[in-house]
C-alpha positions as CSV (number, residue, x, y, z in Angstrom):
1,M,0.0,0.0,0.0
2,R,2.8,2.3,0.8
3,I,4.5,1.7,-2.6
4,K,1.2,2.3,-4.3
5,F,0.9,5.6,-2.5
6,I,4.4,6.7,-3.4
7,F,3.8,5.8,-7.1
8,S,0.5,7.6,-7.2
9,G,2.2,10.7,-5.6
10,L,5.0,10.6,-8.2
11,F,2.5,10.1,-11.0
12,F,0.5,13.1,-9.8
13,L,3.6,15.2,-9.5
14,L,4.8,14.3,-13.0
15,L,1.3,15.0,-14.4
16,T,1.1,18.4,-12.9
17,N,4.6,19.3,-14.3
18,F,3.6,18.0,-17.7
19,T,0.4,20.1,-17.8
20,V,2.3,23.2,-16.6
21,A,4.9,22.7,-19.3
22,Q,2.1,22.4,-21.9
23,E,0.7,25.9,-21.1
24,E,1.1,28.6,-23.7
25,D,4.3,30.6,-23.5
26,T,3.4,34.3,-22.9
27,L,7.0,35.6,-23.4
28,V,7.2,37.2,-26.9
29,V,10.6,37.4,-28.5
30,A,11.1,40.1,-31.1
31,S,12.4,38.9,-34.4
32,A,15.6,40.2,-35.9
33,A,13.6,42.3,-38.4
34,D,11.8,44.1,-35.5
35,V,15.0,45.1,-33.7
36,I,16.7,48.3,-34.8
37,V,20.1,48.9,-33.4
38,K,21.3,52.5,-33.6
39,K,25.0,53.1,-33.0
40,D,26.0,56.3,-31.4
41,Q,28.5,58.1,-33.6
42,D,31.7,59.2,-31.8
43,Y,32.5,61.6,-34.6
44,K,30.7,64.5,-36.3
45,P,29.2,63.9,-39.8
46,Y,31.5,65.0,-42.6
47,N,31.3,68.8,-43.3
48,A,33.9,69.9,-45.8
49,L,33.7,73.6,-44.7
50,A,34.0,73.0,-40.9
51,P,37.8,73.2,-40.7
52,A,37.9,76.4,-42.9
53,K,35.1,77.9,-40.7
54,A,37.0,77.1,-37.5
55,A,40.2,78.6,-38.8
56,F,38.4,81.7,-40.1
57,Y,36.7,82.2,-36.7
58,S,40.0,81.9,-34.9
59,A,41.6,84.4,-37.2
60,I,38.9,86.9,-36.6
61,L,38.8,86.5,-32.8
62,P,41.2,84.1,-31.1
63,G,39.4,81.4,-29.3
64,L,36.2,81.7,-31.4
65,G,37.3,78.7,-33.6
66,Q,37.8,76.6,-30.4
67,A,34.3,77.6,-29.3
68,Y,32.9,76.6,-32.7
69,N,34.6,73.1,-32.2
70,G,33.2,72.8,-28.7
71,K,36.6,72.9,-27.0
72,Y,35.9,75.7,-24.6
73,W,38.7,74.7,-22.3
74,K,41.3,75.8,-24.9
75,I,40.0,79.4,-25.0
76,P,41.7,80.5,-21.7
77,I,45.0,78.9,-22.9
78,A,44.9,80.9,-26.2
79,Y,44.2,84.2,-24.4
80,A,46.8,83.5,-21.7
81,G,49.5,82.9,-24.4
82,L,48.5,86.0,-26.3
83,G,48.3,88.1,-23.1
84,V,51.7,87.1,-21.9
85,G,53.2,87.7,-25.4
86,I,51.6,91.2,-25.6
87,Y,52.7,92.0,-22.0
88,F,56.4,91.3,-22.9
89,V,56.1,93.3,-26.1
90,I,54.7,96.4,-24.2
91,D,57.2,96.0,-21.3
92,N,60.2,95.7,-23.6
93,D,59.0,98.7,-25.6
94,K,58.8,100.8,-22.5
95,Q,62.3,99.8,-21.4
96,L,63.6,100.5,-24.9
97,D,62.0,104.0,-24.8
98,R,63.6,104.7,-21.4
99,Y,67.1,103.9,-22.6
100,R,66.6,105.6,-26.0
101,S,65.4,108.9,-24.4
102,A,68.4,108.8,-22.0
103,Y,70.8,108.2,-24.9
104,K,69.3,111.1,-26.9
105,R,69.7,113.4,-23.9
106,R,73.3,112.3,-23.6
107,L,73.9,113.0,-27.3
108,A,72.4,116.4,-26.9
109,G,74.9,117.2,-24.2
110,F,72.7,116.9,-21.2
111,N,73.5,114.9,-18.1
112,D,70.1,115.0,-16.4
113,D,68.7,111.7,-17.5
114,E,67.5,109.0,-15.0
115,F,70.7,107.0,-15.5
116,S,73.2,109.8,-14.7
117,N,74.8,110.2,-11.3
118,P,72.8,112.4,-8.9
119,N,76.1,113.8,-7.5
120,P,77.5,116.4,-9.9
121,G,80.8,115.6,-11.5
122,G,80.6,111.8,-10.7
123,P,80.5,109.0,-13.3
124,P,77.0,108.2,-14.6
125,R,75.2,105.0,-13.2
126,V,74.9,103.7,-16.8
127,S,77.6,104.7,-19.4
128,T,76.7,105.8,-22.9
129,D,78.0,102.4,-24.2
130,G,75.7,100.8,-21.6
131,L,72.7,102.7,-22.9
132,I,73.5,101.5,-26.5
133,R,73.8,97.9,-25.3
134,A,70.6,98.2,-23.3
135,Q,68.7,99.6,-26.4
136,K,70.0,96.6,-28.5
137,F,69.0,94.2,-25.8
138,Y,65.4,95.5,-25.3
139,R,64.9,95.9,-29.1
140,R,65.9,92.2,-29.6
141,N,63.6,91.1,-26.7
142,K,60.7,93.2,-28.1
143,E,61.1,91.7,-31.6
144,L,61.3,88.2,-30.1
145,A,58.2,88.8,-28.1
146,L,56.4,90.0,-31.2
147,L,57.4,86.8,-33.0
148,V,56.3,84.6,-30.1
149,T,52.9,86.4,-30.0
150,A,52.5,86.0,-33.7
151,G,53.4,82.3,-33.4
152,I,50.8,81.8,-30.6
153,Y,48.2,83.5,-32.8
154,A,49.0,81.2,-35.7
155,L,48.9,78.2,-33.4
156,N,45.5,79.3,-32.3
157,I,44.3,79.2,-35.9
158,I,46.1,75.9,-36.7
159,D,44.7,74.3,-33.6
160,A,41.1,75.2,-34.5
161,N,41.6,73.9,-38.1
162,V,43.2,70.6,-37.0
163,D,40.6,70.0,-34.3
164,A,37.7,70.5,-36.7
165,H,39.4,68.0,-39.0
166,L,39.9,65.4,-36.3
167,Q,36.3,65.7,-35.0
168,Q,35.1,64.3,-38.4
169,F,37.7,61.5,-38.5
170,N,35.9,58.1,-38.4
171,V,37.7,55.5,-36.3
172,S,35.6,52.4,-36.9
173,E,36.1,48.9,-35.5
174,D,36.7,47.7,-39.1
175,L,40.4,48.3,-38.6
176,S,41.7,47.8,-35.2
177,L,45.1,47.0,-33.6
178,R,44.7,45.1,-30.3
179,P,47.1,43.2,-28.0
180,A,46.9,39.5,-28.4
181,V,47.9,36.7,-26.1
182,N,48.4,33.2,-27.6
183,F,48.8,30.2,-25.3
184,D,50.7,27.3,-26.8
185,Q,49.2,24.1,-25.5
186,F,52.2,21.9,-26.6
187,T,55.0,23.9,-24.9
188,G,52.9,25.5,-22.2
189,K,54.3,28.9,-23.0
190,T,52.4,32.1,-23.6
191,G,53.2,34.3,-26.6
192,Y,52.4,38.0,-26.7
193,G,52.0,40.2,-29.7
194,L,49.7,42.6,-31.6
195,G,46.8,41.5,-33.7
196,L,45.7,43.6,-36.7
197,N,42.1,43.0,-37.6
198,F,40.6,44.2,-40.8
199,N,36.9,43.6,-41.4
200,F,35.1,44.4,-44.6
């Protein structure tokens, strides 16, 4: 009787599992035609005039091309470089004017410039040759500061142009260079290298 009871219990358990398994599946799986996968682009669509526009904007107002490209963090760098260059141009020009004015006063026969000795009859603090050397020094520094400032202005334009080009550059997964690890089962050694994948 006990065995009969166990078999009937197992039969009932199998029957309920079988009937549950036969119920209609309510989970609906979409077919491949229904699924649309949209990849996010990590680059801007191609615009042939974008680099020229960015360079033109940076030529008109430094930093405007960087704003056009969306690289706002580069604007303070451009203005800091131009500001420092302009500061050194102005400072060297002022120093050049000081020494040139004193030299002209000395040539005119006066000894009352700021570099003369305040004690009458004593040697001047800066000699006439020293005034000539100082003028050459500050003129050279002024011209160098002008060149550096013009170079920073040109770099501002070049940076905007190149950045606009690179934003449109498509780096797809079709061509990739990845590190590769190859385990040799016969020798038990691991080989390292680079794998170049080209998919088309």
